LOKOLTI-890052 format. One line per 8 residues: number of its first residue (from 1); their letters; for each residue x, y, z of N, C-alpha, C. Coordinates in nm, 2 decimals. Each point is the difference from the previous one (the first is absolute). Layout:
// LOKOLTI-890052
NUM = A = X:Y:Z:X:Y:Z:X:Y:Z | ...
END
This chain:
// LOKOLTI-890052
1 = YLQDIGIA = 0.08:-0.15:-0.01:-0.05:0.12:-0.01:0.06:0.16:0.01 | 0.10:0.02:0.06:0.08:0.11:0.07:0.15:-0.01:-0.17 | -0.04:-0.08:-0.05:0.08:0.01:-0.13:-0.13:0.05:-0.10 | -0.11:-0.03:0.00:-0.12:0.05:-0.08:-0.01:0.13:-0.03 | 0.01:0.09:0.12:-0.03:0.09:0.04:0.11:0.08:-0.01 | 0.13:-0.06:-0.02:0.13:0.07:-0.02:0.08:0.06:0.11 | -0.05:-0.08:0.12:0.10:0.02:0.13:0.11:-0.06:0.02 | -0.02:-0.14:-0.01:0.14:-0.09:-0.02:0.05:-0.01:-0.17
9 = PDESYPFT = 0.13:-0.03:-0.01:0.04:0.00:-0.10:-0.04:-0.16:-0.11 | 0.02:0.02:-0.07:-0.04:-0.13:-0.09:0.07:-0.15:0.04 | 0.17:0.07:-0.01:0.08:-0.09:0.02:0.00:-0.07:0.15 | -0.04:0.03:0.12:0.00:-0.07:0.10:-0.09:-0.09:0.02 | 0.07:-0.10:0.09:-0.08:-0.14:-0.02:0.04:-0.01:0.20 | -0.07:0.10:0.08:0.05:-0.02:0.14:-0.03:-0.16:0.06 | -0.09:-0.06:-0.07:-0.04:-0.15:0.08:0.08:-0.09:-0.06 | 0.03:0.00:-0.09:0.10:-0.12:-0.08:0.09:-0.09:0.09
17 = DIKLPDTL = 0.09:0.07:0.09:0.07:-0.09:0.12:-0.06:-0.05:0.09 | -0.16:0.10:-0.01:-0.03:-0.08:0.19:-0.05:-0.16:-0.02 | 0.05:-0.04:0.13:-0.09:-0.14:-0.01:-0.10:-0.01:0.06 | -0.12:-0.07:-0.10:-0.13:0.04:0.04:-0.03:-0.17:0.05 | -0.14:0.06:0.08:-0.06:-0.16:0.04:-0.06:-0.10:-0.08 | 0.07:-0.12:0.04:-0.05:-0.11:-0.14:-0.14:0.01:-0.01 | -0.09:0.04:0.09:-0.14:-0.02:-0.01:-0.03:0.12:-0.12 | 0.05:0.10:-0.07:0.00:0.06:-0.09:0.01:-0.05:-0.11
25 = QNPSDTRQ = -0.08:0.02:-0.12:-0.01:-0.08:-0.12:0.08:0.09:-0.09 | 0.09:-0.06:-0.05:0.06:0.06:-0.17:0.02:0.17:0.06 | 0.15:-0.04:0.11:0.03:0.13:0.07:0.09:0.09:-0.13 | 0.06:-0.07:-0.07:0.08:0.06:-0.10:-0.08:0.07:-0.11 | -0.14:0.00:-0.05:-0.10:0.04:-0.07:0.06:0.13:-0.02 | 0.04:0.07:-0.11:0.00:0.15:-0.02:-0.08:0.04:-0.13 | -0.01:0.14:-0.01:-0.08:0.04:-0.07:0.02:-0.04:-0.16 | -0.10:0.00:-0.08:0.05:-0.11:-0.13:-0.07:0.12:-0.10
33 = PFERHDLA = 0.06:0.02:-0.11:-0.04:0.05:-0.10:-0.10:-0.05:-0.08 | -0.11:0.00:-0.09:-0.08:-0.03:-0.06:0.10:-0.03:-0.12 | -0.10:-0.09:-0.06:0.07:-0.06:-0.12:-0.09:0.06:-0.09 | 0.03:-0.02:-0.12:-0.02:0.07:-0.13:-0.17:-0.07:-0.01 | 0.00:-0.10:0.02:-0.16:-0.08:-0.03:-0.11:0.05:0.11 | 0.06:0.09:0.11:-0.07:0.01:0.10:-0.09:0.16:-0.02 | 0.14:0.05:-0.07:-0.07:0.15:-0.03:-0.15:0.02:-0.04 | -0.01:-0.04:-0.13:-0.13:-0.01:-0.06:-0.12:-0.06:0.10
41 = TLLEGIAD = 0.01:-0.09:0.08:-0.09:-0.04:0.09:0.01:0.11:0.11 | 0.08:0.06:0.08:0.01:0.10:0.12:-0.08:0.08:-0.07 | 0.04:0.06:-0.14:-0.03:0.15:0.01:-0.16:-0.01:-0.08 | -0.04:-0.12:-0.02:-0.16:-0.03:-0.01:-0.07:-0.02:0.11 | 0.07:-0.01:0.08:-0.05:-0.05:0.14:-0.06:0.14:0.08 | 0.14:0.06:0.01:-0.04:0.15:0.07:-0.08:0.11:-0.07 | 0.01:-0.05:-0.11:-0.08:0.12:-0.12:-0.15:0.08:0.08 | -0.03:-0.04:0.09:-0.15:0.08:0.04:0.06:0.07:0.11
49 = DTAVYNTA = 0.10:-0.02:0.03:0.03:0.10:0.12:0.11:0.11:-0.07 | -0.07:0.10:-0.08:0.08:0.11:-0.11:0.13:0.01:0.05 | 0.00:0.06:0.17:0.14:0.05:0.04:0.11:-0.11:0.03 | -0.06:-0.10:0.05:0.10:-0.12:-0.02:0.07:-0.03:-0.12 | -0.08:-0.01:-0.09:0.01:-0.03:-0.13:0.10:0.10:-0.10 | 0.00:0.14:0.02:0.11:0.09:-0.05:0.10:-0.01:0.07 | -0.02:-0.01:0.14:0.15:0.02:0.06:0.07:-0.17:-0.01 | -0.06:-0.11:-0.02:0.10:-0.10:-0.01:0.03:0.01:-0.16
57 = VIALYTGA = -0.07:0.04:-0.13:0.09:0.05:-0.11:0.06:0.08:0.01 | 0.03:0.12:0.03:0.10:0.10:0.02:0.15:-0.11:0.05 | -0.05:-0.04:0.14:0.11:-0.08:0.07:0.05:-0.10:-0.11 | -0.06:-0.06:-0.05:0.08:-0.13:-0.11:0.06:0.06:-0.08 | -0.01:0.11:-0.05:0.02:0.07:-0.12:0.12:0.10:0.02 | 0.02:0.02:0.13:0.10:0.10:0.08:0.09:-0.06:0.06 | 0.01:-0.09:0.08:0.04:-0.08:0.12:-0.02:0.10:0.08 | -0.11:0.08:0.03:-0.02:0.10:0.13:-0.05:-0.06:0.12
65 = RIAEVMAL = 0.04:0.04:0.12:-0.07:-0.05:0.12:-0.09:0.07:0.02 | -0.10:-0.05:0.07:-0.18:0.02:0.01:0.00:0.13:0.04 | 0.10:0.03:0.11:0.01:0.16:0.05:-0.01:0.10:-0.09 | 0.11:-0.03:-0.09:0.03:0.08:-0.11:-0.10:0.02:-0.12 | -0.06:-0.14:-0.03:-0.12:0.03:-0.10:-0.12:0.10:0.06 | -0.03:-0.05:0.15:-0.09:0.07:0.04:0.03:0.16:0.07 | 0.13:0.02:-0.03:0.05:0.17:0.06:0.01:0.08:-0.21 | -0.04:-0.06:-0.06:0.01:0.06:-0.13:-0.11:0.12:-0.04
73 = RGSSYVIQ = 0.01:0.08:-0.03:-0.06:0.12:-0.03:-0.01:0.01:-0.14 | -0.14:0.08:-0.06:0.00:0.02:-0.14:0.13:0.07:-0.02 | 0.08:0.08:0.08:0.15:0.07:-0.06:0.08:-0.10:0.00 | -0.02:-0.10:0.03:0.14:-0.11:-0.02:0.02:-0.08:-0.14 | -0.11:0.04:-0.07:0.00:-0.02:-0.13:0.04:0.06:-0.10 | 0.15:-0.04:-0.01:0.09:0.14:-0.09:0.11:-0.05:-0.10 | 0.07:0.15:-0.05:0.02:-0.04:-0.10:0.18:0.03:0.03 | 0.09:-0.13:0.01:0.13:0.03:0.03:0.11:-0.07:-0.16
81 = DDHKCLYM = 0.05:0.11:0.01:0.11:-0.02:-0.11:-0.08:-0.10:-0.13 | -0.10:0.08:-0.02:-0.06:-0.05:-0.11:-0.08:-0.13:0.01 | 0.02:-0.08:0.13:-0.11:-0.09:0.00:-0.10:0.04:0.10 | -0.12:-0.09:-0.02:-0.07:0.02:0.10:0.01:-0.10:0.16 | -0.05:0.06:0.09:0.06:-0.02:0.12:-0.08:0.02:0.07 | -0.03:-0.10:0.16:-0.03:-0.02:0.05:0.13:0.06:0.15 | -0.02:0.13:0.04:0.09:0.03:0.14:-0.05:-0.05:0.11 | 0.10:-0.09:0.04:-0.07:-0.07:0.14:0.08:0.04:0.11
89 = AGTKTKAA = -0.06:0.08:0.12:0.08:0.07:0.12:0.07:-0.08:0.04 | 0.10:-0.02:0.06:0.07:-0.11:0.07:-0.09:-0.01:0.14 | 0.00:-0.12:0.05:-0.04:-0.05:0.13:0.03:-0.02:0.12 | 0.16:-0.08:-0.06:0.10:0.00:0.10:0.13:0.02:0.01 | 0.05:0.04:-0.15:0.10:-0.02:0.00:0.07:0.14:-0.16 | 0.11:0.04:0.03:0.01:0.11:-0.16:-0.03:-0.05:-0.12 | 0.05:-0.14:0.02:-0.01:-0.08:-0.15:-0.17:0.01:-0.02 | -0.08:-0.05:0.14:-0.13:-0.01:-0.10:-0.07:0.16:-0.03
97 = DRHVPVHP = 0.05:0.06:-0.01:-0.03:0.15:-0.09:0.02:0.00:-0.14 | -0.08:-0.04:-0.08:0.04:-0.03:-0.13:-0.13:0.02:-0.11 | 0.06:0.00:-0.14:-0.09:-0.01:-0.08:0.01:-0.11:-0.09 | -0.13:-0.05:-0.02:0.00:-0.18:-0.04:-0.08:0.05:-0.14 | 0.06:-0.03:-0.10:-0.05:-0.01:-0.16:-0.14:-0.03:0.01 | -0.10:0.00:-0.08:-0.15:-0.06:0.00:0.05:-0.10:-0.10 | -0.06:-0.11:0.02:-0.01:-0.11:-0.13:-0.08:0.04:-0.09 | 0.04:-0.01:-0.18:-0.12:0.05:-0.07:-0.12:-0.06:-0.01
105 = ALDVFIQN = 0.00:-0.13:0.10:-0.16:-0.08:0.01:-0.08:0.09:0.09 | 0.07:0.08:0.10:-0.04:0.03:0.12:-0.04:0.18:0.01 | 0.04:0.05:-0.14:-0.04:0.12:-0.02:-0.13:0.06:0.04 | -0.05:-0.03:-0.13:-0.17:0.03:0.04:-0.09:-0.03:0.08 | 0.07:-0.11:0.09:-0.07:-0.02:0.12:0.04:0.09:0.11 | 0.09:0.04:0.02:0.05:0.11:0.05:-0.06:0.12:0.00 | 0.00:0.03:-0.12:-0.06:0.12:-0.06:-0.18:0.01:0.04 | -0.04:-0.07:-0.01:-0.15:-0.07:0.00:-0.04:0.02:0.14
113 = LLPTNADE = 0.12:0.03:0.13:0.00:-0.01:0.17:0.04:0.16:0.04 | 0.06:0.08:-0.09:0.02:0.13:0.06:-0.13:0.08:0.01 | 0.06:0.05:0.14:-0.13:0.09:0.04:-0.01:0.13:-0.06 | -0.13:0.07:0.02:-0.01:0.13:-0.08:0.15:0.16:0.10 | -0.02:-0.08:0.11:0.03:0.05:0.07:0.18:-0.03:0.07 | 0.13:0.02:-0.04:0.12:-0.04:-0.02:0.04:-0.04:0.16 | -0.08:0.04:0.05:0.05:-0.01:0.18:-0.09:-0.13:0.04 | -0.10:-0.05:-0.05:-0.06:-0.10:0.00:0.06:-0.14:0.00
121 = WLIAGVRS = -0.04:-0.13:0.11:0.06:-0.12:-0.04:-0.04:-0.03:-0.11 | 0.11:-0.08:-0.07:-0.02:-0.08:-0.11:-0.11:-0.11:0.00 | 0.02:-0.06:0.14:-0.08:-0.12:0.00:-0.10:0.04:0.09 | -0.10:0.06:-0.06:-0.17:0.01:0.11:-0.05:-0.15:0.01 | -0.11:0.05:0.10:-0.11:-0.12:0.06:0.09:-0.05:0.13 | 0.08:0.03:0.05:0.09:-0.05:0.11:-0.05:0.09:0.14 | -0.09:-0.01:0.08:-0.01:0.09:0.14:0.08:-0.03:0.08 | 0.06:0.11:0.10:0.06:0.05:0.08:0.03:0.09:0.07
129 = KGGADRRA = 0.03:0.04:0.07:0.02:0.10:0.10:0.16:0.03:0.03 | 0.06:-0.07:-0.05:0.11:-0.04:0.02:0.07:0.07:-0.11 | 0.12:0.04:-0.05:0.11:-0.02:-0.13:0.03:-0.11:-0.07 | 0.11:0.02:-0.10:-0.03:-0.12:-0.09:0.08:-0.14:0.06 | 0.04:0.01:0.15:0.04:-0.13:0.02:-0.16:-0.06:0.04 | -0.08:0.07:0.08:-0.09:-0.06:0.07:-0.12:-0.08:-0.15 | 0.04:0.14:-0.09:-0.09:-0.09:-0.15:0.04:-0.13:-0.04 | 0.15:0.00:0.00:0.05:-0.09:0.00:-0.04:-0.17:0.06
137 = DVLGKRFG = -0.02:0.03:0.12:-0.03:-0.08:0.09:-0.16:-0.06:0.00 | -0.06:0.11:-0.03:-0.18:-0.07:-0.03:0.03:-0.06:-0.17 | 0.04:0.06:-0.04:0.02:-0.06:-0.15:0.05:-0.14:-0.04 | 0.11:-0.02:0.10:0.08:-0.11:-0.03:-0.10:-0.12:0.11 | -0.07:0.03:0.09:-0.09:-0.12:0.05:-0.09:-0.03:-0.05 | -0.05:0.11:-0.15:-0.12:-0.02:-0.03:0.05:-0.12:-0.11 | 0.13:0.06:-0.09:0.07:-0.08:-0.06:0.02:-0.21:0.05 | 0.03:0.04:0.09:0.06:-0.13:0.12:-0.17:-0.10:0.00
145 = RLKTKLGF = -0.10:0.06:0.03:-0.11:-0.07:0.00:-0.02:-0.06:-0.15 | -0.03:0.08:-0.08:-0.06:-0.05:-0.16:0.13:-0.10:-0.03 | 0.13:0.01:-0.02:0.05:-0.10:-0.01:0.02:-0.12:0.06 | -0.02:-0.02:0.11:-0.02:-0.08:0.14:-0.12:-0.07:-0.10 | -0.13:0.07:-0.03:-0.11:-0.06:-0.08:0.02:-0.08:-0.11 | 0.09:0.04:-0.08:0.07:-0.06:-0.14:0.04:-0.09:0.02 | 0.05:-0.05:0.11:0.08:-0.12:0.04:0.16:-0.01:0.03 | 0.06:0.12:-0.03:0.14:0.04:0.02:0.04:0.01:0.17
153 = PPTKVFHS = 0.12:-0.10:0.00:0.08:-0.01:0.13:0.00:0.12:0.08 | 0.03:-0.01:0.14:0.06:0.10:0.06:0.15:0.03:-0.01 | 0.04:-0.08:-0.09:0.15:0.05:-0.05:0.01:0.17:-0.13 | -0.14:-0.06:-0.03:0.00:0.11:-0.15:-0.11:0.10:0.08 | 0.08:0.14:-0.01:-0.08:0.12:0.06:0.04:0.10:-0.09 | -0.06:0.14:0.03:0.02:0.10:-0.12:0.16:0.03:-0.01 | 0.09:0.00:0.12:0.12:0.01:-0.06:0.06:-0.12:-0.08 | -0.09:-0.11:-0.04:0.03:-0.08:-0.09:0.04:0.03:-0.12
161 = LRKTFITM = -0.08:0.15:-0.04:-0.03:0.05:-0.16:0.15:0.05:0.02 | 0.06:0.04:0.11:0.13:0.10:-0.04:0.10:-0.09:-0.01 | -0.04:-0.15:0.05:0.12:-0.11:-0.03:-0.03:-0.07:-0.13 | -0.10:0.04:-0.08:-0.03:-0.07:-0.14:0.03:0.08:-0.11 | 0.02:0.13:0.04:0.07:0.12:-0.07:0.17:-0.05:0.00 | 0.03:0.01:0.10:0.16:0.01:0.00:0.03:-0.14:-0.02 | -0.07:-0.13:0.00:0.07:-0.10:-0.04:-0.06:-0.01:-0.20 | -0.10:0.03:-0.05:0.00:0.05:-0.13:0.15:0.07:-0.05
169 = CEQAEAPE = 0.01:0.10:0.10:0.13:0.07:-0.04:0.12:-0.09:-0.06 | 0.00:-0.08:0.15:0.11:-0.07:-0.03:0.00:-0.13:-0.09 | -0.12:-0.04:-0.04:0.04:-0.09:-0.10:0.02:0.06:-0.15 | -0.06:0.13:0.02:0.01:0.04:-0.13:0.14:0.06:0.01 | 0.13:-0.03:0.05:0.12:0.02:0.02:0.03:0.15:0.02 | -0.05:0.08:0.08:-0.03:0.14:0.04:0.15:0.04:0.05 | 0.05:0.09:0.02:0.13:0.05:0.05:-0.06:0.05:0.15 | 0.04:-0.11:0.08:0.00:-0.01:0.19:-0.03:0.19:0.01
177 = GVVADIGG = 0.08:0.07:0.00:0.06:0.13:0.03:-0.13:0.07:-0.07 | -0.05:-0.03:-0.12:-0.12:0.10:-0.09:-0.15:-0.03:0.10 | -0.02:-0.15:0.00:-0.10:-0.08:0.08:0.00:0.09:0.16 | 0.11:-0.01:0.05:0.02:0.09:0.17:-0.10:0.12:-0.02 | 0.05:0.06:-0.12:-0.02:0.17:0.00:-0.15:-0.01:-0.03 | -0.05:-0.08:-0.07:-0.13:0.00:0.00:-0.10:-0.03:0.11 | 0.05:-0.10:0.06:-0.08:-0.08:0.14:0.05:0.11:0.08 | 0.07:0.08:0.02:0.05:0.09:0.12:0.09:-0.04:0.11
185 = HEKQTMTY = 0.06:-0.11:-0.06:0.10:-0.06:0.10:0.18:0.06:0.01 | 0.04:-0.02:0.10:0.14:0.03:0.02:0.07:-0.05:-0.06 | 0.09:0.01:-0.08:0.12:-0.06:-0.03:0.10:-0.05:0.10 | 0.04:-0.10:0.04:0.12:-0.05:0.07:0.11:0.00:-0.04 | 0.06:0.05:-0.10:0.12:-0.02:-0.06:0.03:0.15:-0.01 | 0.10:0.01:0.05:0.13:0.14:0.00:-0.03:0.06:-0.12 | 0.05:-0.06:-0.11:0.02:0.04:-0.15:-0.18:0.11:0.01 | -0.10:-0.09:-0.02:-0.12:0.04:-0.05:-0.06:0.06:0.11
193 = GLYSGGSS = 0.04:-0.05:0.13:-0.11:0.04:0.12:0.07:0.14:0.06 | 0.08:0.02:-0.03:0.07:0.12:0.06:0.05:0.07:-0.09 | 0.06:-0.01:-0.15:0.05:0.07:-0.07:-0.14:0.04:-0.13 | -0.05:-0.05:-0.02:-0.09:-0.01:-0.15:-0.10:0.12:0.04 | -0.04:0.05:-0.08:-0.12:0.11:-0.01:-0.12:-0.09:0.01 | 0.00:-0.12:-0.08:-0.14:-0.08:-0.04:-0.02:-0.02:-0.13 | -0.07:-0.11:-0.01:-0.01:-0.02:-0.16:-0.11:0.13:-0.07 | 0.03:0.00:-0.16:-0.09:0.10:-0.01:-0.16:-0.03:-0.08
201 = IKQRARVI = -0.07:0.08:0.04:-0.13:-0.02:-0.07:-0.04:-0.09:-0.11 | 0.10:0.02:-0.10:0.01:-0.09:-0.12:0.02:-0.12:0.01 | 0.09:-0.01:0.11:0.04:-0.16:0.03:-0.13:-0.05:0.05 | -0.05:0.05:0.15:-0.10:-0.08:0.10:-0.14:-0.02:-0.16 | -0.01:0.15:-0.05:-0.12:-0.06:-0.12:0.03:-0.13:-0.08 | 0.11:-0.03:-0.04:0.05:-0.11:-0.08:-0.04:-0.11:0.07 | 0.06:-0.03:0.13:-0.04:-0.11:0.07:-0.14:-0.05:0.01 | -0.06:0.14:0.05:-0.16:-0.04:-0.02:-0.09:-0.04:-0.10
209 = NSLSFSAV = 0.07:0.06:-0.11:-0.08:0.00:-0.12:0.03:-0.15:-0.07 | 0.13:-0.06:0.05:0.00:-0.16:-0.01:-0.06:-0.08:0.05 | -0.10:0.03:0.09:-0.07:-0.11:0.06:-0.15:-0.02:-0.04 | 0.01:-0.16:-0.01:-0.14:-0.01:-0.06:-0.09:-0.02:0.07 | -0.11:0.03:0.02:-0.12:-0.03:0.06:-0.13:-0.04:-0.07 | 0.06:-0.09:-0.06:-0.12:-0.04:-0.15:-0.14:-0.06:0.12 | -0.03:-0.05:0.08:-0.07:-0.04:0.07:-0.09:0.11:0.08 | 0.07:0.08:0.04:-0.04:0.15:0.06:-0.08:0.08:-0.11
217 = NHTLKRLK = 0.08:0.03:-0.11:-0.02:0.08:-0.08:-0.15:0.01:-0.08 | -0.01:-0.19:-0.02:-0.10:-0.03:-0.04:-0.13:0.02:0.05 | 0.02:0.00:0.18:-0.08:0.05:0.11:-0.06:0.14:0.00 | 0.10:0.11:-0.05:-0.04:0.10:0.04:-0.09:0.03:-0.08 | 0.01:-0.05:-0.15:-0.07:0.06:-0.08:-0.16:0.00:0.00 | -0.06:-0.09:0.09:-0.09:-0.03:0.05:-0.02:0.05:0.11 | 0.10:0.01:0.10:-0.03:0.09:0.14:0.07:0.14:0.03 | -0.07:0.10:-0.07:0.07:0.12:-0.05:-0.03:0.07:0.16
225 = SVPRSARV = 0.09:0.11:0.05:0.00:0.07:0.05:-0.10:0.11:0.01 | -0.06:0.03:0.09:-0.14:0.12:0.00:0.08:0.12:-0.06 | -0.05:0.07:-0.15:0.04:0.09:-0.04:0.00:0.15:0.09 | 0.12:0.07:-0.01:0.01:0.13:0.08:0.03:0.08:-0.11 | -0.06:0.14:-0.02:0.05:0.07:-0.10:0.12:0.09:0.07 | 0.14:-0.04:-0.05:0.13:0.12:0.03:0.13:-0.03:-0.10 | 0.06:0.08:0.00:0.14:-0.03:-0.08:0.13:-0.05:0.06 | 0.05:0.01:-0.08:0.17:-0.05:0.08:0.03:0.13:0.05
233 = RA = 0.08:-0.01:0.10:0.05:0.10:0.07:0.15:0.01:-0.04 | 0.06:0.10:-0.02:0.16:0.00:-0.01:0.03:0.04:0.13
END
């Protein structure tokens, strides 16, 4: 939960080396990515909850954390270095403050979500008295109930969409440093982590555009976001 809302780092596994009671079943189970063949079933099954569906699609195509997606506003959709991007406001580290190029298949979807007022949330339909973190909590619980009804195990949660995205990047043989910049991870090496200014938007776009979401793209053609009238903001 703390990783989902952006407080604990993704790379932290505090319970890995703890000796657990034998009465616990599968204590080594960790959160797993959704398989490609899971995605169409998942999106079909959550489509009736518009906010959950829209959030899941954006997370899948960008690798963003749930709190980052829920923090997006109309003004987050920008042009950066001649590429359409979503600006992710960092929730944990400096690396998390980044621009993520929009996959071509996601562009119209995002534009349909844009509010008339650029300061309004990109994801509507989530009632909460708190800020983005509280909205992420509410939506995460809604996602959890829906995916459980669809028969997905406890090891597959909203954060699994982020794992799916990064898995697809690795299987596409994308440079790890570029994927780290897309996902908002700190680089651990001295050369890139300390001295590099980071990958270019063009490099990130090249990686994202190389990913194939064939089953998801087919689903998106039938299950579209609710249109809102707005323009891309530079």
